[in-house]
C-alpha positions as CSV (number, residue, x, y, z in Angstrom):
1,M,27.2,73.0,154.5
2,K,30.8,74.0,155.6
3,K,31.5,72.5,151.7
4,G,29.2,74.9,150.8
5,I,30.4,78.4,152.9
6,S,34.1,77.2,151.6
7,I,32.9,77.5,148.0
8,I,31.1,81.0,148.7
9,V,34.2,82.6,150.5
10,T,36.3,81.5,147.3
11,C,34.2,82.3,144.8
12,T,34.2,85.9,146.7
13,L,37.8,86.3,147.0
14,L,38.3,85.0,143.4
15,A,35.9,88.2,142.5
16,M,37.7,90.4,144.6
17,M,41.0,89.8,143.1
18,A,39.6,90.0,139.5
19,A,38.4,93.1,140.6
20,G,41.8,94.3,141.9
21,C,43.5,93.2,138.9
22,G,41.1,95.1,136.4
23,S,41.2,98.4,138.8
24,N,45.4,97.9,138.4
25,T,46.0,97.1,134.6
26,N,42.7,100.2,133.7
27,T,45.2,102.2,136.2
28,K,48.6,100.7,134.4
29,S,45.9,101.3,130.8
30,T,45.3,105.0,131.4
31,A,48.7,105.9,132.3
32,A,50.2,104.4,129.4
33,S,47.3,106.0,127.7
34,A,48.2,109.8,129.2
35,E,52.2,109.0,128.3
36,A,51.7,108.3,125.1
37,E,49.7,110.8,124.4
38,K,52.5,113.3,126.0
39,L,54.8,111.9,123.9
40,T,52.8,112.6,120.7
41,E,52.4,116.5,121.6
42,I,56.0,116.3,122.6
43,K,56.9,114.7,118.8
44,T,54.7,117.2,117.0
45,K,55.9,120.1,119.0
46,L,59.4,119.4,118.6
47,D,58.8,118.9,114.7
48,K,57.2,122.4,114.6
49,E,60.1,124.1,116.4
50,F,62.1,122.6,113.6
51,T,59.9,122.8,110.5
52,D,58.4,126.6,111.1
53,Y,60.2,128.5,114.3
54,Y,63.4,128.0,112.6
55,G,62.7,127.4,109.3
56,P,64.8,127.0,106.0
57,D,66.5,130.1,106.5
58,K,67.3,129.1,110.1
59,F,67.7,125.1,109.8
60,S,68.9,122.6,107.2
61,G,70.1,118.8,108.6
62,Y,68.7,116.0,110.1
63,V,67.5,115.6,114.0
64,Y,67.5,112.7,116.2
65,I,65.5,112.5,119.4
66,S,64.4,109.7,121.7
67,K,63.5,109.3,125.2
68,K,63.2,105.7,127.0
69,G,63.0,104.0,123.9
70,N,60.3,106.2,122.1
71,V,61.9,108.1,119.0
72,L,60.3,111.6,118.9
73,L,62.2,112.3,116.0
74,D,63.8,111.4,113.0
75,K,63.8,113.5,110.1
76,G,65.6,115.2,107.6
77,Y,65.1,119.4,106.9
78,G,65.9,121.8,104.3
79,K,68.4,120.0,101.4
80,A,71.8,118.5,101.8
81,D,72.5,120.4,98.3
82,Y,70.0,123.1,97.0
83,E,71.5,123.0,94.0
84,K,70.6,119.5,93.9
85,G,67.7,119.1,95.5
86,T,69.1,116.5,97.6
87,E,67.3,116.0,100.7
88,N,69.0,115.4,104.2
89,T,68.9,111.5,105.5
90,K,70.2,109.2,108.0
91,Q,72.7,107.7,105.5
92,T,73.9,111.9,104.2
93,N,77.0,112.0,105.4
94,Y,77.8,115.2,107.6
95,D,81.4,117.1,108.7
96,I,81.2,116.1,112.1
97,G,84.7,118.6,113.5
98,S,84.6,118.0,117.1
99,I,82.6,114.9,117.7
100,T,85.8,113.6,116.7
101,K,87.7,114.6,119.4
102,Q,85.5,111.6,121.7
103,I,86.9,108.7,118.7
104,T,90.4,109.6,118.8
105,A,90.3,109.5,123.2
106,F,88.7,106.4,122.5
107,G,91.7,105.3,120.2
108,I,93.9,106.4,123.1
109,M,92.2,104.0,125.8
110,Q,92.5,100.9,123.6
111,L,96.0,101.7,123.0
112,Q,96.5,101.9,126.6
113,E,94.8,98.4,127.0
114,K,96.9,97.2,124.7
115,K,99.9,98.2,127.0
116,L,101.2,100.1,123.8
117,L,101.2,103.8,125.8
118,D,100.3,105.6,129.2
119,V,97.9,108.1,129.4
120,N,100.4,109.6,132.3
121,D,103.1,109.6,129.8
122,K,104.9,112.2,128.5
123,V,103.9,113.6,125.1
124,D,107.8,113.6,124.1
125,K,107.7,110.1,124.6
126,Y,106.2,109.7,121.3
127,L,106.7,113.2,119.6
128,P,110.4,113.4,120.6
129,A,110.9,116.9,119.0
130,F,107.5,119.1,120.3
131,P,109.0,122.1,122.0
132,H,108.2,120.9,126.1
133,G,107.3,118.0,125.4
134,N,108.9,117.0,128.7
135,E,105.8,118.9,130.6
136,I,103.0,117.4,129.6
137,T,101.6,114.3,129.7
138,I,99.0,112.7,127.5
139,H,96.2,112.9,130.1
140,Q,96.1,116.5,130.0
141,L,96.0,116.4,126.0
142,L,92.8,114.1,126.5
143,C,91.2,116.8,129.0
144,H,92.3,120.2,127.4
145,T,94.8,121.1,131.0
146,S,98.2,120.9,128.6
147,G,98.1,124.7,128.6
148,L,97.5,124.4,124.9
149,P,95.8,127.1,123.2
150,E,92.6,126.7,121.2
151,Y,93.9,127.2,118.2
152,S,97.6,128.2,117.0
153,T,99.4,129.7,113.6
154,E,102.4,130.1,115.5
155,F,103.8,126.8,114.8
156,D,103.8,124.3,112.0
157,I,102.0,121.5,113.8
158,R,102.3,119.5,111.0
159,K,106.4,118.8,111.9
160,F,105.1,116.6,114.5
161,R,103.2,113.6,112.4
162,P,104.9,110.5,112.5
163,S,104.7,110.7,108.6
164,Y,106.4,113.9,107.8
165,K,109.9,113.3,106.1
166,N,111.6,115.0,109.0
167,F,110.0,113.8,112.2
168,G,112.0,114.0,115.6
169,I,114.7,116.1,114.0
170,E,113.1,119.7,112.7
171,G,110.4,121.3,115.3
172,K,112.3,121.6,118.2
173,D,112.9,125.2,117.3
174,E,109.1,125.9,117.3
175,K,107.1,128.7,118.8
176,V,104.8,126.8,121.0
177,N,103.0,129.3,123.4
178,F,101.2,127.5,126.6
179,L,98.7,129.5,128.4
180,F,99.3,128.4,132.0
181,S,101.5,125.6,133.5
182,S,100.5,122.0,132.4
183,G,97.6,120.7,134.8
184,K,97.5,124.0,136.2
185,G,94.2,125.4,134.6
186,F,91.9,124.4,131.4
187,Q,91.9,125.6,127.5
188,Y,90.0,123.7,124.9
189,S,92.7,123.2,122.4
190,N,92.3,121.3,119.4
191,P,96.5,121.6,118.8
192,G,96.5,118.5,121.9
193,Y,93.9,116.1,119.8
194,V,95.8,116.8,117.1
195,L,99.0,115.6,118.6
196,L,96.8,113.0,120.3
197,G,95.7,111.8,116.4
198,Y,99.6,111.9,115.9
199,I,100.2,109.7,119.1
200,I,98.0,107.1,117.9
201,E,99.8,107.2,114.2
202,K,103.3,107.1,116.1
203,V,102.0,104.0,118.3
204,S,100.6,101.8,116.2
205,G,102.4,102.9,112.7
206,E,99.5,102.9,111.1
207,T,97.6,105.9,109.7
208,L,94.7,107.4,111.9
209,D,92.4,106.6,109.3
210,V,93.3,103.3,108.9
211,Y,93.7,103.0,112.7
212,L,90.2,104.0,112.9
213,K,88.7,102.0,110.6
214,K,90.3,98.8,111.8
215,N,89.6,99.0,115.3
216,I,86.9,101.0,115.9
217,F,84.3,101.8,112.5
218,D,84.5,98.2,111.1
219,P,84.0,96.1,114.5
220,L,80.9,98.3,115.1
221,D,79.8,98.7,111.3
222,M,80.6,101.9,111.2
223,K,80.2,101.8,107.5
224,N,80.1,105.2,106.4
225,T,82.6,107.5,108.9
226,S,85.8,108.4,107.6
227,F,87.9,111.2,106.8
228,R,87.7,112.7,103.2
229,D,90.2,111.2,100.5
230,E,93.3,113.2,99.3
231,T,91.4,115.8,97.2
232,G,88.3,116.8,99.5
233,H,85.9,114.2,97.9
234,L,83.4,112.0,100.1
235,S,80.5,110.1,99.0
236,N,77.1,111.9,100.0
237,L,78.6,114.4,101.4
238,A,76.0,117.4,102.1
239,T,77.1,120.6,101.4
240,G,78.2,123.1,103.5
241,Y,77.0,126.5,103.6
242,E,76.8,129.6,105.6
243,T,72.6,130.0,106.4
244,E,70.0,132.3,104.7
245,N,71.4,133.6,101.6
246,K,72.5,129.1,100.8
247,E,76.3,130.2,100.3
248,K,78.2,127.7,99.8
249,I,81.6,127.6,102.3
250,E,83.9,126.8,99.8
251,T,87.7,125.3,100.8
252,S,91.0,123.6,98.8
253,W,90.5,120.7,101.3
254,T,94.0,118.5,100.5
255,L,95.2,116.7,103.6
256,E,98.4,118.8,102.6
257,N,96.5,122.2,104.2
258,I,93.7,120.6,105.9
259,G,94.1,117.0,106.8
260,F,97.2,118.1,109.7
261,V,93.8,118.7,111.8
262,Y,93.1,114.8,112.0
263,G,92.5,113.7,115.9
264,S,90.7,116.8,116.5
265,G,88.1,117.1,113.3
266,G,88.1,116.1,109.8
267,L,85.3,113.0,110.4
268,C,82.1,112.7,108.6
269,S,79.5,110.6,109.7
270,T,76.0,110.0,109.5
271,V,72.7,109.9,111.7
272,E,72.4,106.2,111.0
273,D,76.3,105.7,112.3
274,M,76.9,107.7,115.2
275,L,73.3,105.8,116.5
276,K,75.8,102.9,115.8
277,W,78.7,104.8,118.1
278,E,76.2,105.6,120.8
279,K,75.0,102.3,120.9
280,A,78.5,100.8,121.2
281,L,79.6,103.8,124.1
282,T,75.8,102.1,126.0
283,E,76.8,98.8,125.2
284,Q,80.4,99.5,126.7
285,K,81.6,97.4,123.8
286,L,85.2,97.3,122.9
287,I,87.1,98.6,125.4
288,S,87.0,98.2,129.8
289,K,84.6,99.3,131.7
290,E,87.5,101.0,133.9
291,S,88.6,102.4,130.3
292,Y,84.9,103.8,129.9
293,E,85.2,105.2,133.5
294,K,88.6,107.2,132.4
295,I,86.9,108.4,130.1
296,Y,83.3,109.7,132.1
297,T,85.5,111.1,134.8
298,P,85.0,114.7,134.9
299,N,88.5,116.6,135.5
300,E,88.8,120.9,135.0
301,N,85.9,122.3,133.4
302,N,83.6,119.2,133.7
303,Y,85.8,117.5,130.5
304,G,86.7,113.9,130.6
305,Y,87.9,112.1,127.3
306,G,86.4,113.9,124.4
307,W,83.3,114.7,126.6
308,Y,81.3,117.3,128.9
309,I,80.3,115.5,131.6
310,F,77.5,117.1,133.5
311,K,75.3,115.8,136.9
312,D,72.2,117.7,137.4
313,S,70.4,118.5,140.7
314,A,69.0,114.9,141.2
315,G,72.3,113.7,140.3
316,K,71.5,112.4,136.7
317,I,74.3,112.4,134.5
318,S,74.5,113.3,130.8
319,Y,77.5,113.6,128.1
320,E,77.5,116.4,125.3
321,H,79.9,117.9,123.1
322,Y,79.6,119.9,119.6
323,G,81.2,119.9,116.8
324,T,82.3,122.5,114.0
325,G,83.4,121.5,110.2
326,V,83.7,123.5,107.3
327,G,79.9,124.8,106.6
328,F,78.0,122.0,109.1
329,R,78.1,122.0,112.7
330,T,77.0,118.9,115.2
331,Y,75.4,118.9,118.7
332,F,75.4,115.0,120.6
333,L,73.5,114.6,123.8
334,R,73.5,111.2,125.7
335,A,71.7,111.2,128.8
336,V,72.4,107.9,130.2
337,D,70.2,108.0,133.2
338,E,66.8,108.9,131.7
339,D,68.1,107.0,128.4
340,I,67.9,110.5,126.2
341,K,69.8,110.2,123.0
342,V,69.5,113.3,120.7
343,I,71.9,114.1,117.3
344,I,71.2,117.3,115.5
345,I,73.3,118.0,112.2
346,T,73.1,121.1,110.8
347,N,74.9,121.9,106.7
348,Y,74.2,125.4,107.7
349,L,77.5,127.0,109.6
350,N,75.6,129.4,111.2
351,A,72.3,127.7,112.5
352,P,71.6,128.6,116.3
353,L,72.8,125.0,117.5
354,E,73.0,126.1,121.2
355,D,69.4,127.1,121.0
356,M,67.9,124.1,119.5
357,A,70.2,122.1,122.2
358,S,68.9,124.1,124.7
359,L,65.1,124.0,123.4
360,T,65.4,120.4,123.0
361,K,66.4,119.9,126.6
362,D,63.2,121.7,128.2
363,Y,60.7,119.6,126.1
364,L,62.7,116.3,127.2
365,K,62.5,117.4,131.2
């Protein structure tokens, strides 16, 4: 009799457990279904924004958006070349402008790990002819606190490149106007990152393009990321336009008149390669954890080394940056705590990229 009661009780408990498990499974299934439906709705709305709201008069390029492993948009819009009818694809090359800065900063950190430089070193240790180079540090160049202006036509920065014929001799009398004392403010400075590129060349003994290829692009299999060649040519490079009139932005790109910006801008890449770069950053490849922490430490104006760093009210961190090239614009967002990746690249110089970025972030909240 007792044995019979035991069997009945056991069966009852098993039935209750099965019912409970079924209830949990149903709840999880319902939640997963609702989440999938929500993601599908977001995908449709995002695509509609880039297809209809902005449309071919406002936007041409490529968009990649993902959240928590779910790809919400991975699509080209408009044309890479309107005369030839070439599509914008994941393998199309675009001028990524100031996205170059984060890669230059990465190179600096690699050299520091090899003890070939220190970010606290003064600039004149490597570029001896640069005026007031004994007053500013590599760190200040990296986080835009050196006092150098955003742009400058007052001095010929090419004289400070190690390959310059009179390197270390000419340039001492160049007029370099600083906006404030080093370390006493913030001013986004392209010349500052040009100098960082020169420092990489001086320390490594290689041109910047060779150094980046050997130490970053090849190890990460970024086969389609590089600078243009000496004539400004690059295979599969999209054509840069203004916007609605599809007017090409013509430029006489040569190493002589444009190539000196290396370090600050000028790199070209594909969305495919930029995703490889993002993956390497997420997995913290090629440099140490300590170097990554330095890169992501916000200084004045929330700027680290090649990234703007933001923390929202909930304490969630994101890294982002814009880039502008000759007829191109780029937006790159890594919201690491929410596992969000956004890459928007356009071959329209006047595309409303800030609006697009803001709208995209609103959808992803």
